[in-house]
N, CA and C atoms as an extended XYZ file, in Angstrom:
465
Properties=species:S:1:pos:R:3:atomname:S:1:resname:S:1:resid:I:1 pbc="F F F"
N        32.289       38.112       -4.727 N   MET     1
C        31.825       39.091       -5.684 CA  MET     1
C        33.005       39.970       -6.038 C   MET     1
N        33.367       40.025       -7.271 N   GLU     2
C        34.517       40.816       -7.696 CA  GLU     2
C        34.094       42.235       -8.049 C   GLU     2
N        34.965       43.208       -7.754 N   GLY     3
C        34.677       44.597       -8.094 CA  GLY     3
C        33.521       45.140       -7.268 C   GLY     3
N        32.917       46.183       -7.766 N   SER     4
C        31.770       46.768       -7.074 CA  SER     4
C        30.572       46.777       -8.011 C   SER     4
N        30.107       45.576       -8.345 N   GLN     5
C        28.924       45.464       -9.191 CA  GLN     5
C        27.700       45.910       -8.409 C   GLN     5
N        26.687       46.301       -9.137 N   THR     6
C        25.432       46.675       -8.486 CA  THR     6
C        24.404       45.584       -8.708 C   THR     6
N        23.418       45.583       -7.849 N   CYS     7
C        22.349       44.585       -7.919 CA  CYS     7
C        21.592       44.724       -9.241 C   CYS     7
N        21.273       43.611       -9.844 N   PHE     8
C        20.529       43.597      -11.109 CA  PHE     8
C        19.150       44.223      -10.933 C   PHE     8
N        18.541       44.013       -9.773 N   PHE     9
C        17.179       44.494       -9.522 CA  PHE     9
C        17.154       45.883       -8.861 C   PHE     9
N        18.222       46.240       -8.163 N   HIS    10
C        18.345       47.541       -7.500 CA  HIS    10
C        19.659       48.181       -7.946 C   HIS    10
N        19.679       48.911       -9.050 N   PRO    11
C        20.926       49.441       -9.628 CA  PRO    11
C        21.707       50.390       -8.728 C   PRO    11
N        21.100       50.917       -7.674 N   THR    12
C        21.826       51.838       -6.795 CA  THR    12
C        22.442       51.136       -5.590 C   THR    12
N        22.213       49.822       -5.456 N   VAL    13
C        22.705       49.068       -4.299 CA  VAL    13
C        23.837       48.145       -4.751 C   VAL    13
N        24.889       48.089       -3.946 N   VAL    14
C        26.033       47.227       -4.247 CA  VAL    14
C        25.613       45.762       -4.096 C   VAL    14
N        26.030       44.934       -5.044 N   ALA    15
C        25.682       43.511       -5.019 CA  ALA    15
C        26.467       42.780       -3.947 C   ALA    15
N        25.831       41.830       -3.304 N   ALA    16
C        26.465       41.024       -2.260 CA  ALA    16
C        26.929       39.677       -2.781 C   ALA    16
N        26.301       39.199       -3.841 N   ALA    17
C        26.627       37.886       -4.397 CA  ALA    17
C        26.102       37.813       -5.823 C   ALA    17
N        26.464       36.755       -6.495 N   ALA    18
C        25.933       36.491       -7.830 CA  ALA    18
C        25.058       35.245       -7.749 C   ALA    18
N        23.965       35.251       -8.479 N   CYS    19
C        23.073       34.094       -8.515 CA  CYS    19
C        23.839       32.908       -9.093 C   CYS    19
N        23.813       31.781       -8.386 N   ASP    20
C        24.529       30.591       -8.850 CA  ASP    20
C        23.865       29.937      -10.050 C   ASP    20
N        22.629       30.304      -10.354 N   ALA    21
C        21.936       29.718      -11.510 CA  ALA    21
C        22.085       30.572      -12.761 C   ALA    21
N        21.794       31.868      -12.654 N   CYS    22
C        21.800       32.731      -13.847 CA  CYS    22
C        22.969       33.712      -13.884 C   CYS    22
N        23.665       33.897      -12.770 N   GLY    23
C        24.825       34.767      -12.729 CA  GLY    23
C        24.530       36.234      -12.481 C   GLY    23
N        23.277       36.617      -12.312 N   LYS    24
C        22.939       38.022      -12.065 CA  LYS    24
C        23.454       38.436      -10.691 C   LYS    24
N        24.050       39.636      -10.589 N   PRO    25
C        24.455       40.133       -9.268 CA  PRO    25
C        23.223       40.534       -8.452 C   PRO    25
N        23.213       40.168       -7.174 N   VAL    26
C        22.069       40.464       -6.307 CA  VAL    26
C        22.557       41.066       -4.991 C   VAL    26
N        21.726       41.949       -4.419 N   CYS    27
C        22.053       42.561       -3.124 CA  CYS    27
C        21.546       41.667       -1.993 C   CYS    27
N        21.758       42.105       -0.742 N   HIS    28
C        21.306       41.319        0.414 CA  HIS    28
C        19.790       41.162        0.442 C   HIS    28
N        19.068       42.141       -0.065 N   VAL    29
C        17.604       42.079       -0.073 CA  VAL    29
C        17.107       41.036       -1.072 C   VAL    29
N        17.739       40.974       -2.245 N   CYS    30
C        17.287       40.070       -3.315 CA  CYS    30
C        17.860       38.662       -3.194 C   CYS    30
N        18.905       38.485       -2.445 N   ARG    31
C        19.597       37.199       -2.355 CA  ARG    31
C        18.775       36.196       -1.556 C   ARG    31
N        18.624       35.007       -2.120 N   ARG    32
C        17.963       33.892       -1.448 CA  ARG    32
C        18.978       32.768       -1.325 C   ARG    32
N        19.143       32.257       -0.135 N   SER    33
C        20.120       31.200        0.111 CA  SER    33
C        19.388       29.866        0.231 C   SER    33
N        19.717       28.939       -0.649 N   LEU    34
C        19.148       27.586       -0.621 CA  LEU    34
C        20.277       26.590       -0.783 C   LEU    34
N        20.332       25.605        0.079 N   ASN    35
C        21.339       24.553        0.004 CA  ASN    35
C        22.742       25.141       -0.084 C   ASN    35
N        23.020       26.169        0.723 N   ALA    36
C        24.317       26.846        0.823 CA  ALA    36
C        24.739       27.538       -0.471 C   ALA    36
N        23.802       27.824       -1.358 N   LEU    37
C        24.078       28.552       -2.592 CA  LEU    37
C        23.256       29.830       -2.609 C   LEU    37
N        23.698       30.806       -3.406 N   SER    38
C        22.986       32.077       -3.530 CA  SER    38
C        22.184       32.096       -4.825 C   SER    38
N        20.936       32.569       -4.741 N   PHE    39
C        20.067       32.672       -5.909 CA  PHE    39
C        19.359       34.010       -5.905 C   PHE    39
N        18.966       34.470       -7.111 N   CYS    40
C        18.065       35.608       -7.186 CA  CYS    40
C        16.652       35.073       -6.904 C   CYS    40
N        15.702       35.960       -6.710 N   GLU    41
C        14.344       35.523       -6.359 CA  GLU    41
C        13.718       34.652       -7.440 C   GLU    41
N        13.954       35.001       -8.700 N   ALA    42
C        13.355       34.233       -9.801 CA  ALA    42
C        13.890       32.807       -9.845 C   ALA    42
N        15.199       32.657       -9.684 N   CYS    43
C        15.788       31.306       -9.721 CA  CYS    43
C        15.469       30.514       -8.456 C   CYS    43
N        15.355       31.193       -7.317 N   ALA    44
C        15.031       30.509       -6.063 CA  ALA    44
C        13.621       29.949       -6.083 C   ALA    44
N        12.736       30.571       -6.859 N   ALA    45
C        11.355       30.096       -6.932 CA  ALA    45
C        11.270       28.710       -7.566 C   ALA    45
N        12.265       28.330       -8.355 N   ASN    46
C        12.266       27.029       -9.026 CA  ASN    46
C        13.029       25.962       -8.249 C   ASN    46
N        13.395       26.254       -7.018 N   ARG    47
C        14.172       25.316       -6.214 CA  ARG    47
C        13.547       25.179       -4.822 C   ARG    47
N        13.983       24.165       -4.097 N   HIS    48
C        13.537       24.018       -2.720 CA  HIS    48
C        14.720       23.629       -1.849 C   HIS    48
N        14.612       23.943       -0.582 N   GLU    49
C        15.658       23.585        0.375 CA  GLU    49
C        15.631       22.081        0.570 C   GLU    49
N        16.773       21.446        0.400 N   GLN    50
C        16.865       20.002        0.567 CA  GLN    50
C        16.816       19.682        2.053 C   GLN    50
N        16.019       18.728        2.431 N   CYS    51
C        15.836       18.374        3.840 CA  CYS    51
C        16.175       16.896        4.059 C   CYS    51
N        17.230       16.601        4.823 N   PRO    52
C        17.575       15.207        5.094 CA  PRO    52
C        16.452       14.426        5.774 C   PRO    52
N        15.676       15.083        6.631 N   LEU    53
C        14.566       14.398        7.300 CA  LEU    53
C        13.506       13.976        6.285 C   LEU    53
N        13.181       14.870        5.346 N   ALA    54
C        12.199       14.530        4.309 CA  ALA    54
C        12.704       13.372        3.461 C   ALA    54
N        13.980       13.395        3.096 N   ALA    55
C        14.553       12.299        2.307 CA  ALA    55
C        14.450       10.976        3.064 C   ALA    55
N        14.695       11.017        4.367 N   THR    56
C        14.607        9.803        5.188 CA  THR    56
C        13.176        9.284        5.247 C   THR    56
N        12.221       10.171        5.459 N   VAL    57
C        10.809        9.762        5.538 CA  VAL    57
C        10.354        9.178        4.207 C   VAL    57
N        10.704        9.833        3.094 N   PHE    58
C        10.330        9.311        1.776 CA  PHE    58
C        10.948        7.934        1.550 C   PHE    58
N        12.218        7.760        1.945 N   ALA    59
C        12.891        6.468        1.768 CA  ALA    59
C        12.270        5.392        2.647 C   ALA    59
N        11.755        5.763        3.810 N   LEU    60
C        11.071        4.799        4.669 CA  LEU    60
C         9.728        4.384        4.079 C   LEU    60
N         9.017        5.335        3.470 N   LEU    61
C         7.698        5.035        2.912 CA  LEU    61
C         7.776        4.083        1.728 C   LEU    61
N         8.660        4.393        0.783 N   VAL    62
C         8.787        3.596       -0.439 CA  VAL    62
C        10.271        3.454       -0.752 C   VAL    62
N        10.763        2.234       -0.948 N   PRO    63
C        12.173        2.080       -1.303 CA  PRO    63
C        12.503        2.875       -2.567 C   PRO    63
N        13.562        3.666       -2.503 N   GLY    64
C        14.008        4.437       -3.658 CA  GLY    64
C        13.427        5.835       -3.746 C   GLY    64
N        12.392        6.140       -2.975 N   LEU    65
C        11.766        7.460       -3.068 CA  LEU    65
C        12.671        8.556       -2.513 C   LEU    65
N        13.505        8.236       -1.547 N   GLY    66
C        14.476        9.206       -1.040 CA  GLY    66
C        15.476        9.591       -2.124 C   GLY    66
N        15.855        8.613       -2.955 N   GLN    67
C        16.766        8.896       -4.063 CA  GLN    67
C        16.072        9.762       -5.113 C   GLN    67
N        14.790        9.516       -5.362 N   VAL    68
C        14.039       10.343       -6.307 CA  VAL    68
C        13.967       11.772       -5.774 C   VAL    68
N        13.751       11.939       -4.479 N   TYR    69
C        13.732       13.260       -3.858 CA  TYR    69
C        15.062       13.982       -4.076 C   TYR    69
N        16.157       13.241       -4.063 N   ASN    70
C        17.486       13.812       -4.277 CA  ASN    70
C        17.847       13.896       -5.754 C   ASN    70
N        16.900       13.577       -6.644 N   ALA    71
C        17.085       13.614       -8.103 CA  ALA    71
C        18.115       12.595       -8.581 C   ALA    71
N        18.202       11.457       -7.906 N   GLU    72
C        19.049       10.348       -8.339 CA  GLU    72
C        18.122        9.223       -8.805 C   GLU    72
N        17.612        9.376      -10.028 N   TYR    73
C        16.531        8.524      -10.520 CA  TYR    73
C        16.966        7.081      -10.762 C   TYR    73
N        18.123        6.874      -11.343 N   ARG    74
C        18.584        5.490      -11.594 CA  ARG    74
C        18.827        4.752      -10.293 C   ARG    74
N        19.451        5.435       -9.343 N   LYS    75
C        19.691        4.818       -8.039 CA  LYS    75
C        18.356        4.515       -7.360 C   LYS    75
N        17.388        5.421       -7.498 N   GLY    76
C        16.067        5.209       -6.909 CA  GLY    76
C        15.363        4.003       -7.510 C   GLY    76
N        15.477        3.846       -8.821 N   LEU    77
C        14.879        2.682       -9.481 CA  LEU    77
C        15.542        1.393       -9.001 C   LEU    77
N        16.865        1.417       -8.861 N   TRP    78
C        17.591        0.242       -8.383 CA  TRP    78
C        17.133       -0.130       -6.972 C   TRP    78
N        17.040        0.851       -6.093 N   VAL    79
C        16.614        0.577       -4.717 CA  VAL    79
C        15.165        0.083       -4.702 C   VAL    79
N        14.304        0.657       -5.553 N   PHE    80
C        12.906        0.231       -5.602 CA  PHE    80
C        12.791       -1.229       -6.053 C   PHE    80
N        13.533       -1.589       -7.095 N   LEU    81
C        13.428       -2.951       -7.640 CA  LEU    81
C        14.052       -4.004       -6.734 C   LEU    81
N        15.025       -3.605       -5.907 N   THR    82
C        15.674       -4.572       -5.012 CA  THR    82
C        15.256       -4.383       -3.553 C   THR    82
N        14.349       -3.456       -3.289 N   GLY    83
C        13.948       -3.146       -1.921 CA  GLY    83
C        13.300       -4.300       -1.182 C   GLY    83
N        12.724       -5.241       -1.909 N   TRP    84
C        12.088       -6.383       -1.252 CA  TRP    84
C        13.119       -7.266       -0.550 C   TRP    84
N        14.412       -7.083       -0.894 N   LEU    85
C        15.479       -7.824       -0.217 CA  LEU    85
C        15.827       -7.215        1.141 C   LEU    85
N        15.245       -6.109        1.492 N   VAL    86
C        15.359       -5.374        2.748 CA  VAL    86
C        16.711       -4.660        2.896 C   VAL    86
N        17.832       -5.340        2.692 N   LEU    87
C        19.130       -4.691        2.857 CA  LEU    87
C        19.313       -3.504        1.902 C   LEU    87
N        18.959       -3.619        0.604 N   PRO    88
C        19.039       -2.427       -0.245 CA  PRO    88
C        18.113       -1.302        0.211 C   PRO    88
N        16.970       -1.659        0.782 N   TRP    89
C        16.041       -0.646        1.282 CA  TRP    89
C        16.681        0.116        2.448 C   TRP    89
N        17.305       -0.624        3.374 N   ILE    90
C        17.980        0.017        4.505 CA  ILE    90
C        19.118        0.900        3.996 C   ILE    90
N        19.898        0.380        3.047 N   TRP    91
C        20.978        1.181        2.459 CA  TRP    91
C        20.399        2.437        1.803 C   TRP    91
N        19.255        2.308        1.131 N   GLY    92
C        18.623        3.442        0.472 CA  GLY    92
C        18.193        4.515        1.454 C   GLY    92
N        17.728        4.108        2.632 N   ILE    93
C        17.324        5.078        3.657 CA  ILE    93
C        18.544        5.871        4.126 C   ILE    93
N        19.617        5.157        4.434 N   VAL    94
C        20.844        5.820        4.897 CA  VAL    94
C        21.426        6.710        3.793 C   VAL    94
N        21.446        6.204        2.570 N   ASP    95
C        22.001        6.961        1.443 CA  ASP    95
C        21.183        8.223        1.157 C   ASP    95
N        19.874        8.117        1.203 N   ALA    96
C        19.019        9.280        0.926 CA  ALA    96
C        19.286       10.392        1.934 C   ALA    96
N        19.409       10.029        3.196 N   ARG    97
C        19.683       11.037        4.233 CA  ARG    97
C        21.064       11.654        4.035 C   ARG    97
N        22.057       10.826        3.740 N   ARG    98
C        23.430       11.323        3.553 CA  ARG    98
C        23.519       12.276        2.370 C   ARG    98
N        22.940       11.890        1.238 N   VAL    99
C        22.999       12.714        0.031 CA  VAL    99
C        22.233       14.022        0.228 C   VAL    99
N        21.063       13.968        0.859 N   ALA   100
C        20.293       15.199        1.115 CA  ALA   100
C        21.084       16.141        2.017 C   ALA   100
N        21.802       15.588        2.979 N   GLY   101
C        22.643       16.414        3.845 CA  GLY   101
C        23.775       17.071        3.080 C   GLY   101
N        24.380       16.334        2.144 N   GLU   102
C        25.449       16.899        1.322 CA  GLU   102
C        24.916       18.001        0.409 C   GLU   102
N        23.720       17.805       -0.139 N   ILE   103
C        23.111       18.831       -0.990 CA  ILE   103
C        22.797       20.067       -0.161 C   ILE   103
N        22.245       19.859        1.025 N   GLN   104
C        21.892       20.975        1.899 CA  GLN   104
C        23.128       21.769        2.310 C   GLN   104
N        24.248       21.084        2.540 N   ALA   105
C        25.480       21.753        2.946 CA  ALA   105
C        26.218       22.381        1.766 C   ALA   105
N        25.771       22.094        0.542 N   GLY   106
C        26.403       22.667       -0.632 CA  GLY   106
C        27.588       21.878       -1.143 C   GLY   106
N        27.833       20.681       -0.612 N   ARG   107
C        28.945       19.848       -1.071 CA  ARG   107
C        28.607       19.060       -2.331 C   ARG   107
N        27.340       19.053       -2.696 N   ARG   108
C        26.889       18.318       -3.879 CA  ARG   108
C        25.776       19.141       -4.537 C   ARG   108
N        25.793       19.236       -5.860 N   PRO   109
C        24.715       20.000       -6.513 CA  PRO   109
C        23.391       19.261       -6.404 C   PRO   109
N        22.339       20.018       -6.226 N   GLY   110
C        21.020       19.410       -6.095 CA  GLY   110
C        20.080       19.910       -7.166 C   GLY   110
N        19.514       18.987       -7.925 N   ALA   111
C        18.553       19.366       -8.959 CA  ALA   111
C        17.194       19.619       -8.326 C   ALA   111
N        16.855       18.812       -7.337 N   GLY   112
C        15.568       18.976       -6.673 CA  GLY   112
C        14.414       18.456       -7.508 C   GLY   112
N        13.338       18.143       -6.856 N   VAL   113
C        12.146       17.613       -7.507 CA  VAL   113
C        10.960       18.415       -6.981 C   VAL   113
N        10.027       18.741       -7.851 N   TRP   114
C         8.820       19.453       -7.433 CA  TRP   114
C         8.015       18.572       -6.499 C   TRP   114
N         7.401       19.127       -5.464 N   PRO   115
C         6.630       18.335       -4.491 CA  PRO   115
C         5.530       17.488       -5.132 C   PRO   115
N         4.919       17.949       -6.221 N   GLY   116
C         3.882       17.166       -6.884 CA  GLY   116
C         4.402       15.842       -7.413 C   GLY   116
N         5.640       15.823       -7.870 N   TYR   117
C         6.243       14.587       -8.355 CA  TYR   117
C         6.486       13.606       -7.219 C   TYR   117
N         6.779       14.142       -6.034 N   ILE   118
C         6.969       13.276       -4.869 CA  ILE   118
C         5.659       12.565       -4.535 C   ILE   118
N         4.556       13.295       -4.549 N   VAL   119
C         3.243       12.700       -4.261 CA  VAL   119
C         2.919       11.630       -5.296 C   VAL   119
N         3.158       11.927       -6.562 N   LEU   120
C         2.922       10.944       -7.613 CA  LEU   120
C         3.809        9.716       -7.419 C   LEU   120
N         5.083        9.932       -7.081 N   ALA   121
C         5.990        8.805       -6.862 CA  ALA   121
C         5.544        7.952       -5.676 C   ALA   121
N         5.029        8.589       -4.626 N   ILE   122
C         4.534        7.825       -3.477 CA  ILE   122
C         3.359        6.942       -3.902 C   ILE   122
N         2.435        7.525       -4.653 N   LYS   123
C         1.267        6.749       -5.100 CA  LYS   123
C         1.690        5.582       -5.982 C   LYS   123
N         2.534        5.854       -6.966 N   LEU   124
C         2.986        4.786       -7.863 CA  LEU   124
C         3.825        3.761       -7.111 C   LEU   124
N         4.644        4.241       -6.173 N   GLY   125
C         5.476        3.329       -5.395 CA  GLY   125
C         4.659        2.405       -4.524 C   GLY   125
N         3.629        2.932       -3.887 N   VAL   126
C         2.770        2.096       -3.038 CA  VAL   126
C         2.044        1.052       -3.888 C   VAL   126
N         1.563        1.463       -5.054 N   ILE   127
C         0.901        0.503       -5.953 CA  ILE   127
C         1.895       -0.565       -6.404 C   ILE   127
N         3.085       -0.113       -6.806 N   GLY   128
C         4.114       -1.062       -7.260 CA  GLY   128
C         4.532       -2.013       -6.165 C   GLY   128
N         4.738       -1.486       -4.951 N   LEU   129
C         5.109       -2.350       -3.830 CA  LEU   129
C         4.003       -3.337       -3.499 C   LEU   129
N         2.775       -2.867       -3.520 N   SER   130
C         1.647       -3.755       -3.219 CA  SER   130
C         1.597       -4.911       -4.206 C   SER   130
N         1.758       -4.604       -5.487 N   LEU   131
C         1.746       -5.660       -6.503 CA  LEU   131
C         2.930       -6.607       -6.333 C   LEU   131
N         4.113       -6.036       -6.120 N   THR   132
C         5.314       -6.864       -5.965 CA  THR   132
C         5.173       -7.812       -4.781 C   THR   132
N         4.825       -7.271       -3.628 N   TYR   133
C         4.712       -8.102       -2.442 CA  TYR   133
C         3.526       -9.056       -2.534 C   TYR   133
N         2.471       -8.649       -3.221 N   GLY   134
C         1.337       -9.550       -3.444 CA  GLY   134
C         1.752      -10.772       -4.256 C   GLY   134
N         2.541      -10.551       -5.306 N   PHE   135
C         3.020      -11.676       -6.114 CA  PHE   135
C         3.971      -12.567       -5.324 C   PHE   135
N         4.795      -11.965       -4.484 N   ILE   136
C         5.717      -12.768       -3.661 CA  ILE   136
C         4.928      -13.639       -2.694 C   ILE   136
N         3.949      -13.059       -2.018 N   VAL   137
C         3.131      -13.830       -1.070 CA  VAL   137
C         2.347      -14.910       -1.809 C   VAL   137
N         1.771      -14.571       -2.985 N   TRP   138
C         1.037      -15.557       -3.769 CA  TRP   138
C         1.956      -16.714       -4.159 C   TRP   138
N         3.188      -16.404       -4.568 N   GLY   139
C         4.143      -17.454       -4.933 CA  GLY   139
C         4.496      -18.347       -3.758 C   GLY   139
N         4.681      -17.765       -2.576 N   ILE   140
C         5.001      -18.551       -1.384 CA  ILE   140
C         3.833      -19.441       -0.997 C   ILE   140
N         2.614      -18.892       -1.009 N   VAL   141
C         1.422      -19.675       -0.647 CA  VAL   141
C         1.213      -20.815       -1.648 C   VAL   141
N         1.375      -20.532       -2.936 N   ALA   142
C         1.205      -21.577       -3.955 CA  ALA   142
C         2.247      -22.678       -3.790 C   ALA   142
N         3.485      -22.279       -3.505 N   THR   143
C         4.549      -23.266       -3.304 CA  THR   143
C         4.281      -24.115       -2.069 C   THR   143
N         3.871      -23.480       -0.979 N   LEU   144
C         3.564      -24.235        0.233 CA  LEU   144
C         2.380      -25.175        0.015 C   LEU   144
N         1.379      -24.742       -0.750 N   GLY   145
C         0.229      -25.604       -1.048 CA  GLY   145
C         0.651      -26.832       -1.853 C   GLY   145
N         1.536      -26.624       -2.836 N   MET   146
C         2.020      -27.777       -3.635 CA  MET   146
C         2.836      -28.715       -2.760 C   MET   146
N         3.678      -28.153       -1.887 N   LEU   147
C         4.475      -29.010       -1.008 CA  LEU   147
C         3.587      -29.814       -0.064 C   LEU   147
N         2.560      -29.170        0.467 N   ALA   148
C         1.636      -29.854        1.388 CA  ALA   148
C         0.920      -30.983        0.672 C   ALA   148
N         0.494      -30.741       -0.573 N   SER   149
C        -0.206      -31.799       -1.294 CA  SER   149
C         0.739      -32.937       -1.690 C   SER   149
N         1.998      -32.652       -1.957 N   LEU   150
C         2.973      -33.695       -2.270 CA  LEU   150
C         3.270      -34.538       -1.041 C   LEU   150
N         3.397      -33.851        0.103 N   ILE   151
C         3.701      -34.581        1.342 CA  ILE   151
C         2.522      -35.468        1.758 C   ILE   151
N         1.307      -34.961        1.607 N   SER   152
C         0.143      -35.745        2.027 CA  SER   152
C        -0.200      -36.823        1.003 C   SER   152
N         0.407      -36.751       -0.199 N   GLY   153
C         0.179      -37.772       -1.194 CA  GLY   153
C        -1.072      -37.577       -2.020 C   GLY   153
N        -1.725      -36.415       -1.960 N   THR   154
C        -2.922      -36.195       -2.717 CA  THR   154
C        -2.639      -35.466       -4.024 C   THR   154
N        -1.422      -35.158       -4.324 N   GLY   155
C        -1.114      -34.354       -5.507 CA  GLY   155
C        -0.484      -35.176       -6.519 C   GLY   155
């Protein structure tokens, strides 16, 4: 904080930091620290603390959901579409935890996602995974049935 600015909300109190979102000077009372950044109360209300554990759990539940939690939507879509190969899913779990940790430590900017979107993504992801894996199993069963009928000579 340069000079002796006063808090935007308390004009008689010396500011301790500036809000990283809007730039308003804030005192120790008004300052909210999220992901190693300083925010005023109004800007902090639109953000959440990034949690590596939450990112890991989301990535375990649905491939790519940890990336969505970290606001990396394209990467999340890639992991979701290739998650049935298992290795991208494992990579996605590790990546989601690593990125959430970097956001929490302030080494990477975090856009964050509202919790309601996470719930919606879980629901859509479970439906999508169910359909994807259902088609894979149906394809394997159909292929095995054709092979069995060819081998037995009835097809």
